[in-house]
DODOSE-944532 format. One line per field, with one value per atom (N, C-alpha, C, O, CB): residue in one letter; x, y, z; atom name; chain. Coordinates in steps of 0.02 Angstrom, whole numbers, plus 50000, padded with zeros to 5 digits. Glycine has a CB too. Layout:
// DODOSE-944532
rest <- c(a  ...) .
x <- c(X  ...) .
y <- c(Y  ...) .
z <- c(Z  ...) .
atom <- c(CA  ...) .
kette <- c(A  ...) .
//
This chain:
// DODOSE-944532
rest <- c(m  m  m  m  m  t  t  t  t  t  t  t  t  t  t  k  k  k  k  k  m  m  m  m  m  d  d  d  d  d  d  d  d  d  d  n  n  n  n  n  l  l  l  l  l  i  i  i  i  i  a  a  a  a  a  r  r  r  r  r  l  l  l  l  l  v  v  v  v  v  d  d  d  d  d  s  s  s  s  s  g  g  g  g  g  n  n  n  n  n  y  y  y  y  y  q  q  q  q  q  f  f  f  f  f  r  r  r  r  r  k  k  k  k  k  h  h  h  h  h  a  a  a  a  a  a  a  a  a  a  e  e  e  e  e  r  r  r  r  r  a  a  a  a  a  a  a  a  a  a  e  e  e  e  e  r  r  r  r  r  g  g  g  g  g  i  i  i  i  i  d  d  d  d  d  p  p  p  p  p  l  l  l  l  l  d  d  d  d  d  v  v  v  v  v  k  k  k  k  k  e  e  e  e  e  a  a  a  a  a  i  i  i  i  i  l  l  l  l  l  n  n  n  n  n  g  g  g  g  g  k  k  k  k  k  i  i  i  i  i  i  i  i  i  i  e  e  e  e  e  h  h  h  h  h  y  y  y  y  y  p  p  p  p  p  d  d  d  d  d  d  d  d  d  d  p  p  p  p  p  r  r  r  r  r  g  g  g  g  g  y  y  y  y  y  s  s  s  s  s  f  f  f  f  f  l  l  l  l  l  v  v  v  v  v  s  s  s  s  s  g  g  g  g  g  k  k  k  k  k  s  s  s  s  s  r  r  r  r  r  e  e  e  e  e  i  i  i  i  i  k  k  k  k  k  y  y  y  y  y  t  t  t  t  t  h  h  h  h  h  i  i  i  i  i  v  v  v  v  v  c  c  c  c  c  g  g  g  g  g  y  y  y  y  y  q  q  q  q  q  d  d  d  d  d  g  g  g  g  g  i  i  i  i  i  l  l  l  l  l  w  w  w  w  w  i  i  i  i  i  i  i  i  i  i  t  t  t  t  t  v  v  v  v  v  y  y  y  y  y  e  e  e  e  e  p  p  p  p  p  d  d  d  d  d  p  p  p  p  p  e  e  e  e  e  d  d  d  d  d  w  w  w  w  w  h  h  h  h  h  d  d  d  d  d  p  p  p  p  p  y  y  y  y  y  q  q  q  q  q  r  r  r  r  r  r  r  r  r  r  c  c  c  c  c) .
x <- c(55585  55612  55613  55630  55684  55594  55591  55658  55689  55536  55681  55742  55722  55689  55784  55742  55728  55776  55836  55735  55746  55786  55821  55799  55742  55876  55909  55927  55926  55973  55943  55955  56011  56007  55971  56064  56120  56101  56121  56179  56062  56041  55995  56000  56005  55951  55907  55948  55936  55857  55996  56039  56076  56081  56089  56102  56137  56090  56109  56168  56029  55981  55964  55962  55917  55952  55935  55995  55987  55912  56054  56114  56128  56152  56175  56112  56126  56067  56070  56141  56014  55957  55908  55865  55981  55915  55871  55810  55797  55909  55772  55710  55660  55679  55721  55597  55544  55483  55471  55525  55445  55383  55326  55319  55369  55286  55223  55178  55187  55189  55130  55084  55051  55047  55030  55029  54996  55043  55022  54975  55106  55154  55165  55167  55221  55171  55181  55120  55127  55193  55060  54999  54993  54977  54937  55006  55001  55054  55039  55009  55114  55167  55146  55154  55234  55119  55097  55040  55041  55075  54992  54935  54958  54930  54884  55009  55032  55088  55115  55054  55107  55160  55229  55271  55144  55240  55305  55345  55324  55295  55401  55444  55479  55502  55496  55483  55519  55592  55617  55519  55625  55693  55693  55741  55725  55640  55634  55624  55650  55576  55587  55577  55645  55661  55527  55683  55749  55793  55825  55783  55795  55836  55813  55855  55832  55748  55722  55741  55758  55645  55739  55759  55834  55853  55745  55875  55948  55966  56014  55984  55928  55941  55901  55909  55927  55858  55811  55832  55888  55746  55784  55794  55727  55674  55824  55731  55672  55645  55682  55687  55580  55551  55497  55479  55521  55472  55424  55434  55450  55351  55422  55423  55353  55319  55477  55331  55266  55274  55261  55220  55297  55310  55247  55251  55347  55190  55128  55085  55026  55088  55113  55076  55054  55095  55120  54988  54965  54997  54997  54891  55024  55058  55131  55165  55055  55154  55224  55257  55231  55262  55313  55350  55359  55380  55418  55343  55354  55378  55379  55289  55396  55424  55416  55405  55499  55420  55411  55478  55511  55358  55496  55557  55536  55490  55601  55571  55561  55627  55679  55536  55624  55685  55670  55614  55725  55723  55717  55729  55774  55767  55689  55699  55747  55772  55632  55758  55802  55776  55815  55809  55710  55680  55676  55641  55611  55711  55714  55644  55629  55745  55603  55540  55541  55570  55478  55508  55507  55456  55402  55492  55474  55431  55432  55484  55454  55373  55368  55359  55320  55310  55395  55393  55382  55423  55459  55326  55315  55346  55331  55238  55389  55426  55417  55399  55501  55429  55433  55496  55529  55370  55513  55573  55556  55531  55632  55569  55555  55602  55611  55481  55631  55674  55729  55743  55631  55760  55816  55796  55839  55860  55731  55707  55674  55635  55656  55691  55656  55595  55601  55703  55536  55474  55446  55437  55422  55434  55404  55328  55302  55429  55295  55223  55181  55132  55207  55199  55165  55210  55259  55098  55194  55233  55185  55132  55283  55205  55164  55205  55258  55101  55181  55211  55176  55114  55207  55213  55181  55137  55157  55234  55078  55030  55047  55051  54956  55057  55074  55021  55036  55084  54959  54908  54919  54894  54838  54955  54969  55039  55052  54958  55084  55154  55179  55169  55197  55214  55246  55301  55308  55277  55339  55391  55396  55360  55461  55438  55439  55456  55449  55487  55480  55502  55460  55469  55572  55415  55378  55303  55279  55402  55267  55194  55160  55182  55169  55107  55066  55027  55008  55017  55016  54979  54905  54867  54988) .
y <- c(48312  48358  48323  48264  48381  48360  48333  48341  48394  48367  48288  48291  48303  48261  48225  48361  48373  48331  48334  48450  48292  48245  48279  48331  48189  48250  48270  48206  48151  48313  48215  48158  48112  48051  48182  48141  48101  48058  48000  48146  48086  48048  47990  47935  48093  48003  47950  47893  47835  47978  47910  47858  47818  47757  47890  47851  47815  47767  47711  47864  47789  47746  47684  47629  47785  47695  47639  47592  47532  47665  47620  47579  47536  47480  47623  47562  47525  47480  47447  47573  47479  47435  47463  47427  47370  47527  47558  47589  47649  47612  47548  47570  47513  47454  47595  47531  47481  47507  47567  47464  47461  47477  47475  47426  47428  47527  47523  47474  47461  47594  47446  47398  47428  47395  47376  47491  47524  47527  47513  47595  47544  47549  47481  47477  47577  47429  47362  47341  47312  47311  47356  47339  47378  47350  47351  47444  47485  47465  47462  47560  47451  47430  47365  47360  47419  47317  47254  47266  47238  47204  47307  47321  47355  47343  47366  47397  47436  47402  47431  47504  47343  47306  47338  47332  47301  47370  47402  47357  47345  47474  47333  47288  47326  47382  47254  47298  47332  47350  47400  47288  47310  47328  47390  47429  47270  47400  47461  47522  47576  47455  47512  47567  47586  47645  47546  47537  47550  47587  47636  47484  47563  47594  47666  47711  47553  47677  47745  47792  47850  47743  47767  47809  47826  47884  47774  47777  47789  47835  47873  47723  47833  47876  47940  47982  47838  47948  48003  48063  48068  47980  48108  48168  48188  48173  48226  48222  48247  48305  48352  48269  48302  48356  48395  48450  48328  48368  48403  48381  48324  48390  48429  48415  48427  48474  48459  48386  48393  48398  48350  48333  48456  48463  48461  48447  48527  48476  48479  48417  48417  48539  48363  48300  48279  48274  48245  48265  48246  48182  48170  48237  48140  48078  48091  48046  48025  48151  48168  48191  48178  48108  48224  48249  48195  48139  48278  48212  48165  48204  48266  48125  48169  48200  48155  48094  48218  48184  48148  48143  48193  48182  48082  48069  48049  48010  48013  48075  48055  48027  48059  48114  47967  47937  47884  47861  47907  47864  47812  47743  47734  47825  47696  47627  47592  47622  47589  47528  47488  47486  47481  47417  47489  47485  47553  47560  47454  47602  47670  47701  47739  47669  47687  47722  47760  47738  47674  47817  47858  47831  47809  47931  47835  47814  47870  47899  47746  47884  47930  47889  47841  47981  47909  47874  47925  47970  47833  47918  47960  47924  47865  47974  47960  47930  47972  48031  47925  47940  47973  47950  47903  47959  47982  47964  47964  48013  48012  47907  47902  47851  47796  47884  47869  47824  47791  47732  47770  47830  47804  47761  47732  47766  47757  47716  47760  47805  47663  47748  47780  47737  47679  47787  47765  47729  47745  47804  47745  47695  47705  47701  47649  47651  47757  47763  47741  47705  47835  47763  47741  47751  47788  47779  47716  47721  47722  47691  47662  47760  47763  47790  47820  47807  47778  47809  47876  47878  47763  47930  47995  47998  47975  48050  48026  48033  48097  48151  48036  48092  48151  48206  48265  48131  48189  48240  48282  48338  48208  48255  48291  48320  48363  48244  48298  48318  48340  48305  48260  48398  48421  48371  48353  48492  48350  48300  48266  48285  48333  48216  48180  48222  48199  48123  48283  48325  48387  48421  48345  48404  48466  48454  48431  48516  48471  48462  48515  48573  48467  48495  48543  48585  48560  48507  48648  48692  48676  48709  48765) .
z <- c(63039  62989  62921  62916  63009  62870  62802  62768  62772  62761  62735  62696  62624  62593  62703  62596  62526  62484  62492  62508  62440  62401  62343  62318  62375  62322  62261  62223  62250  62276  62159  62115  62140  62133  62045  62169  62193  62253  62257  62212  62299  62357  62336  62363  62408  62289  62264  62234  62250  62211  62193  62162  62215  62209  62113  62266  62320  62356  62372  62370  62370  62404  62362  62387  62419  62297  62253  62245  62250  62184  62233  62226  62287  62281  62212  62346  62407  62428  62480  62464  62387  62401  62452  62476  62425  62469  62518  62484  62491  62557  62449  62418  62420  62420  62345  62423  62425  62387  62383  62498  62359  62325  62376  62414  62267  62378  62415  62379  62319  62422  62414  62384  62322  62270  62435  62327  62270  62210  62154  62290  62220  62165  62132  62070  62190  62172  62143  62102  62048  62199  62127  62090  62026  61973  62134  62029  61968  61917  61857  61985  61939  61892  61857  61796  61929  61894  61864  61815  61760  61919  61834  61790  61725  61672  61825  61730  61673  61635  61588  61696  61655  61621  61629  61584  61549  61685  61698  61746  61802  61729  61722  61760  61816  61805  61714  61877  61931  61914  61938  61992  61872  61851  61807  61809  61813  61768  61728  61773  61759  61678  61828  61876  61907  61911  61931  61928  61957  61907  61924  61979  61845  61793  61780  61772  61728  61778  61766  61823  61811  61758  61884  61941  61935  61944  62008  61921  61917  61859  61864  61909  61804  61746  61746  61702  61683  61795  61794  61834  61859  61819  61840  61881  61911  61884  61839  61968  62001  61959  61943  62074  61942  61903  61941  61921  61839  61995  62037  62110  62124  62014  62156  62228  62255  62233  62265  62302  62333  62409  62445  62314  62433  62505  62548  62608  62518  62519  62558  62551  62570  62537  62524  62518  62588  62633  62483  62598  62665  62692  62752  62663  62647  62669  62688  62713  62615  62676  62688  62623  62569  62719  62630  62571  62519  62534  62593  62457  62401  62341  62342  62384  62288  62229  62169  62177  62240  62110  62047  62010  61999  62002  61993  61954  61884  61875  61988  61834  61764  61739  61745  61720  61710  61684  61632  61625  61740  61596  61544  61575  61617  61486  61553  61574  61526  61479  61577  61540  61497  61426  61379  61525  61418  61352  61317  61267  61357  61343  61316  61313  61267  61246  61362  61368  61434  61483  61363  61434  61494  61544  61525  61477  61606  61661  61713  61727  61692  61741  61797  61860  61862  61787  61912  61976  62031  62040  61987  62067  62125  62185  62198  62137  62221  62277  62340  62337  62259  62395  62460  62495  62472  62503  62550  62587  62661  62688  62572  62694  62765  62796  62770  62778  62852  62891  62849  62857  62923  62805  62765  62706  62674  62809  62692  62637  62584  62600  62662  62521  62465  62451  62431  62401  62460  62449  62380  62364  62503  62340  62274  62284  62303  62221  62271  62285  62226  62235  62304  62166  62106  62046  62049  62096  61991  61930  61870  61872  61923  61819  61758  61701  61711  61769  61640  61581  61570  61570  61518  61560  61552  61489  61436  61548  61498  61443  61404  61434  61470  61338  61298  61301  61288  61226  61319  61326  61389  61394  61328  61438  61500  61505  61547  61558  61460  61464  61396  61346  61491  61393  61331  61311  61253  61339  61360  61353  61421  61467  61331  61429  61493  61554  61611  61489  61543  61599  61610  61661  61589  61565  61570  61563  61512  61517  61617  61619  61575  61573  61692  61541  61505  61555  61608  61455  61538  61584  61584  61619  61564) .
atom <- c(N  CA  C  O  CB  N  CA  C  O  CB  N  CA  C  O  CB  N  CA  C  O  CB  N  CA  C  O  CB  N  CA  C  O  CB  N  CA  C  O  CB  N  CA  C  O  CB  N  CA  C  O  CB  N  CA  C  O  CB  N  CA  C  O  CB  N  CA  C  O  CB  N  CA  C  O  CB  N  CA  C  O  CB  N  CA  C  O  CB  N  CA  C  O  CB  N  CA  C  O  CB  N  CA  C  O  CB  N  CA  C  O  CB  N  CA  C  O  CB  N  CA  C  O  CB  N  CA  C  O  CB  N  CA  C  O  CB  N  CA  C  O  CB  N  CA  C  O  CB  N  CA  C  O  CB  N  CA  C  O  CB  N  CA  C  O  CB  N  CA  C  O  CB  N  CA  C  O  CB  N  CA  C  O  CB  N  CA  C  O  CB  N  CA  C  O  CB  N  CA  C  O  CB  N  CA  C  O  CB  N  CA  C  O  CB  N  CA  C  O  CB  N  CA  C  O  CB  N  CA  C  O  CB  N  CA  C  O  CB  N  CA  C  O  CB  N  CA  C  O  CB  N  CA  C  O  CB  N  CA  C  O  CB  N  CA  C  O  CB  N  CA  C  O  CB  N  CA  C  O  CB  N  CA  C  O  CB  N  CA  C  O  CB  N  CA  C  O  CB  N  CA  C  O  CB  N  CA  C  O  CB  N  CA  C  O  CB  N  CA  C  O  CB  N  CA  C  O  CB  N  CA  C  O  CB  N  CA  C  O  CB  N  CA  C  O  CB  N  CA  C  O  CB  N  CA  C  O  CB  N  CA  C  O  CB  N  CA  C  O  CB  N  CA  C  O  CB  N  CA  C  O  CB  N  CA  C  O  CB  N  CA  C  O  CB  N  CA  C  O  CB  N  CA  C  O  CB  N  CA  C  O  CB  N  CA  C  O  CB  N  CA  C  O  CB  N  CA  C  O  CB  N  CA  C  O  CB  N  CA  C  O  CB  N  CA  C  O  CB  N  CA  C  O  CB  N  CA  C  O  CB  N  CA  C  O  CB  N  CA  C  O  CB  N  CA  C  O  CB  N  CA  C  O  CB  N  CA  C  O  CB  N  CA  C  O  CB  N  CA  C  O  CB  N  CA  C  O  CB  N  CA  C  O  CB  N  CA  C  O  CB  N  CA  C  O  CB  N  CA  C  O  CB  N  CA  C  O  CB  N  CA  C  O  CB  N  CA  C  O  CB  N  CA  C  O  CB  N  CA  C  O  CB  N  CA  C  O  CB  N  CA  C  O  CB  N  CA  C  O  CB  N  CA  C  O  CB  N  CA  C  O  CB  N  CA  C  O  CB  N  CA  C  O  CB  N  CA  C  O  CB  N  CA  C  O  CB  N  CA  C  O  CB  N  CA  C  O  CB) .
kette <- c(A  A  A  A  A  A  A  A  A  A  A  A  A  A  A  A  A  A  A  A  A  A  A  A  A  A  A  A  A  A  A  A  A  A  A  A  A  A  A  A  A  A  A  A  A  A  A  A  A  A  A  A  A  A  A  A  A  A  A  A  A  A  A  A  A  A  A  A  A  A  A  A  A  A  A  A  A  A  A  A  A  A  A  A  A  A  A  A  A  A  A  A  A  A  A  A  A  A  A  A  A  A  A  A  A  A  A  A  A  A  A  A  A  A  A  A  A  A  A  A  A  A  A  A  A  A  A  A  A  A  A  A  A  A  A  A  A  A  A  A  A  A  A  A  A  A  A  A  A  A  A  A  A  A  A  A  A  A  A  A  A  A  A  A  A  A  A  A  A  A  A  A  A  A  A  A  A  A  A  A  A  A  A  A  A  A  A  A  A  A  A  A  A  A  A  A  A  A  A  A  A  A  A  A  A  A  A  A  A  A  A  A  A  A  A  A  A  A  A  A  A  A  A  A  A  A  A  A  A  A  A  A  A  A  A  A  A  A  A  A  A  A  A  A  A  A  A  A  A  A  A  A  A  A  A  A  A  A  A  A  A  A  A  A  A  A  A  A  A  A  A  A  A  A  A  A  A  A  A  A  A  A  A  A  A  A  A  A  A  A  A  A  A  A  A  A  A  A  A  A  A  A  A  A  A  A  A  A  A  A  A  A  A  A  A  A  A  A  A  A  A  A  A  A  A  A  A  A  A  A  A  A  A  A  A  A  A  A  A  A  A  A  A  A  A  A  A  A  A  A  A  A  A  A  A  A  A  A  A  A  A  A  A  A  A  A  A  A  A  A  A  A  A  A  A  A  A  A  A  A  A  A  A  A  A  A  A  A  A  A  A  A  A  A  A  A  A  A  A  A  A  A  A  A  A  A  A  A  A  A  A  A  A  A  A  A  A  A  A  A  A  A  A  A  A  A  A  A  A  A  A  A  A  A  A  A  A  A  A  A  A  A  A  A  A  A  A  A  A  A  A  A  A  A  A  A  A  A  A  A  A  A  A  A  A  A  A  A  A  A  A  A  A  A  A  A  A  A  A  A  A  A  A  A  A  A  A  A  A  A  A  A  A  A  A  A  A  A  A  A  A  A  A  A  A  A  A  A  A  A  A  A  A  A  A  A  A  A  A  A  A  A  A  A  A) .
//
């Protein structure tokens, strides 16, 4: 059964240390100069802006939030076996997003 995530559950998971970076997310964060602490901060300050219930890898969702450096970061996450999995991270491209929370059509 899939657990639909909400912002409060995500914050509880991160606060309690029940989150992990997938290898891909760690590599992309390093390539893009995004510090893992900024990812944590963005998740804690962020909100879910999209849900992907039909993702072939399992239910996932997109979080948008501000990092410590006051820049927005998007984090694609999944949830499995009590762990919040960070799948990938990136800074939203203004050509694709009206603002950090609203995708351009």
